[in-house]
N, C-alpha and C positions, 0 to 999 in steps of 0.2 A: 504494500500500500504506500502511496506517495505521502510524504510528510509535509506539513505546512512549513512556512518560512522559519528557517533556523538562523537566528541572529549570531553575529560573529564574536560572541564572548561578552561577558559582563562588563569588562573594562571599557568597551566601546559605547555601551548603552547608558551607563550611569552618568556620563558627562563630566567626569572628574580627572581624566587622564590624558587629555589631548595635548595640553600645552604646559603642564606643570602649574606652579603657583602663579595665578594671574597678577599678583602684587609683587612678584620677584623683581621686575624691572620698572615698577611704577615710579620709584623715585628718580631713576635715570630719565624716563620719559618726561616727567614733570619738570625737571631741571632743564633738560634740553629744549623743551617747548618754550619755557619761560625765557631762557637766554636768547633763543633765536627769534622769538616774537618781538622782544625789545630791540634786538639788532635790526630786524626788518624795518621797524618804524624809524629808527635812527638813520639807517642806510638810505631809505627812500627820501627822508627829509633832506639829508645832506646832498643826495644826488640831485634833488630839485634845486637846492641853493647853489650847488657847484656847476649847474648846467650839464650834468653828466648822465646821459642815457645808459652808460655802462653800469654806473652804480644803481640806477633805478631798475635796470634789467636784472642785475645780480640780486637786488632786493626781491624782485618777482620770483627769481629762482629759489631764494631762501624761503619765501612764503610758501612755495610749492612743497618744500621739504617740511615746513612746519605742519602743513595740512597732512602730509604723508605720515609724520610722527603721530598726529592726532588720530588718524585712521588706524595706524598700527596699534596704538594703545587701546582704542575703542574695540578693534577686532579682538584683541587679547581678552578684554573684559567680556564682550558679548559671547565669545566662544565658551565661556563658563556659565552663561545664564541657562538655568535649567529649562528643559522643554516644557510646554504646557499642553493642555488639551487641544488648543487650536493651533499652536506653533509647535508641532511635534519634533522639529529639528532645533528648537530654540530660535535665537535671532542671529545665527551664524551668517546667513546670506546678506545681512545688512552691510558687511564689509565689502561685498562685491558691488553693490549699488553705490556705496560711498566712493569707492575707487573709480567707478565709471563717471560719477558726477565731478569728481576731482579732476579727472583727465580732461573732460570737456571744458571745465572752467579754465584750466591752464592753457589750453590751446587758444581760447579766446584772448586771454591775457597776453600770450606770446604774439598774437597777431597785432595787438595794439602797440606793443613795444617795438616790433619790427617796423610798423608804419611810421612811428615817430623817428626811429633811427634813419629810415630812408629819407625822410623829409630833411634831416640835418646834413645829408651829404652835399646838398646844393650850396649850403652856406653854414659850415660848421662853426658853432659859437665857441668863444673862448671858455675853456674848461679849467676850473681850479684844481690843477693836477695834484698839489700838495694835499688838499682836503680829500680828494679821491683816494690817494695813496694811503693816508692815515686811516680812513674809514675801512677800506678794503683790508688793510693790515689787521685791524681789529677783527674783521670777519674771519681771517685765517685762524686767529686765536680761538674765537667762539666756536667755529666749525670743528677745529681740531680737538677742542675740549669735549664737544658733543660726541664726536666719533670715539674718543677715549672712553666715554661713559658706557658705550655699547660694545666696546672691544672684547670684554670678557665673555659675552654670551653670543657673539656673532657666528660661531661655528656650529652651535647646537640648535638655534632657533631661527627659522627663516624670517620671521618678522623682525627680529633683532638684527639679523644680517642686513636686511634691507635698510634699516635705519642707519646702521654703521656705514654702509657704502654711500648712502645719500650725503651724510655729513662729511665723509672723507672727500667725496667729489666736490662738495661745496668749498672746502678748503683750497682745492686745486683751482677752482674757478676764481676765487678771491685772489689767489696768487696771480692769475692772469690779468686781473684788473689792476693790481699793484704794478706789474711790469708795464702795462699800457700807460699808467699815470706817470711813471718815471720817464718813459719815452716821450710823452707829451711835454713834460717839464723841460727836457733838454733839447728837443727838436722843434717844438711848436706845431707838430703835426696833429691838430685837433680832430682831423678826420679819423684818427685811430679810435676815438670814443665811440662813434656809431658802428665802426667795424667790430670792436669788441662786443658791443651790444648785440649785433647780429650773430656773432659766434656763440654768445651765451644763449640766445634764443634758439639757435640750432641745437645746442646741447640739450636744452630743456625739451624741445619738440621731439628729439630723438628718444629721450627717456619716456616722455609722456605718450608718444605714439605706441610704444610697446605696452604701456599701462592701459591705454584705451583699447588696444586690440585684445589683450588678455582678459580685461574686465568684461568686455562685451562678449567674448567667447564664453566666459563663466556664467554671465547672465543668461545666455542661450543654452545653458546646460551642456556645453561642450566638454569633452574629456580634457582634464587639466594637462598642460603642456609637458609636465614632468612624468606623465604616465604613458607607457607604450601599450596600447590595447592588445596588439598582437602577442606581446610577451606574456601578458596576463592570461590570454586565451590559451597559449601553449602550456603554461603552468597548470591551469585548471584541467585541461584535457589529459595531462600526464598524471593527475592524482589517481591513486589506486581505487579501482572500482568505478571510475567515471568513464562511460562509453561515449558520451556526447554532452555538449552544452548548448544552451540557447538562451535567448532573452538576456544577453549580457549588456548591461548599461553601467556606465561610469560617468560621474559628474562631480562638479565642485559644490560642496555645501557652503563654503566660504572661500576666502582668498588663501586659506592655509589648510583646509580639510577637504577630503574627498570621500565619496560614497560609491558603493557598487551593489548591484543586484544581479543575480544570475540563477538560472535553473540548471541543476546538475542531473543528468540522466544516469542513474545507478541501478542497473537491473537486479543486483543482489540485495537491494533494499538499503534502508537508512543505516549508515555505518557507526552511529553513536556520536554523542556530544563531543567527546575528546577529539575525534577525527575532524569534526567540523571546526572546532576551536583551533586546531593546528593550521587548517587552511586559512582561517581568519587572521591568525598571527603572522603567517607568511605574507598574506596580502598587505598587512599593515607595515611590517618591517622591510619587506623586499620591494613593494610597489607603492608604499605610502598611501594605501587605501585605509582610511581611518574607521569607516563604518561599512561593514559588509552584511548583506542579507542573502543567505544561501538557501535555495529551495531544492529539495531532492525529488526525483520522479523515477518510476520504474521503467518508463519508456514503453508502456503498453498502449499509449495513444499518440497520435501525431499532433504535437503542439507546435504551432508556428506563431512567432511574435506578431501581434497585430500591427505594430509600428513597422516591422519589416515588410509585411504584406502591403501596407499602404504605400511605402516608399517604392515598391517595385510593381 
């Protein structure tokens, strides 16, 4: 007799073991967000006063990372919110929609900065190079300190790794602004300011485009980019007692967690909870599938996935 859905182990269903302690990096997030928010306001103000679109563009770049930090922190907290009767997966997917909204907002902001920079090519205004250099130099310190705050956890937590890389990249961008300011001070080539602005915009768009593409894919229930469906299928077919599989679906529950459902055809019958738990643990540790729902069938009837039938 075919068995009903077999969930992939208690650790997946109780909602407490996906990301560890949600408050572990809370202090680092709070401090990094506070420092960078203050710096964004200061940098934008001085960019306006110094006639530097490069500083204002860098401020926009730093604002994008502040939003990214907020999203990463919120995702970490929402991931631990217990499921309810109506939201049976909890509020994990909010991180996907937040990332999508963030990406669209950043692309619009980049367009505005690029338009302003292009306008300045015709008649580049005098830029207060010393002010630009000092403010961008402070940015190197702020971003470097923020990166250091996340350096300890960046290898074990994908959210923390993203925050670490964003802050480290910001430090490099600020260094570029400093070098441009020094060059303007000694050469008077004020056209370097809009050039650096466009370079910064290009860097932000390159990163944001990937965020937009991935968040849109996750919103459409696409298979997360880090999971190879063919490898998962090969593994499931090789499991002892499995003669066939169908109705295999993999999607992202959030920007950090994924889920899977599949029907396993096992003519010899249900193999027991321990066997199913082993499959679930392998899916979790080998393929990063955090929540698996496995259904066994004897194969006495011809089951065809209705989605597959519609698609073909």
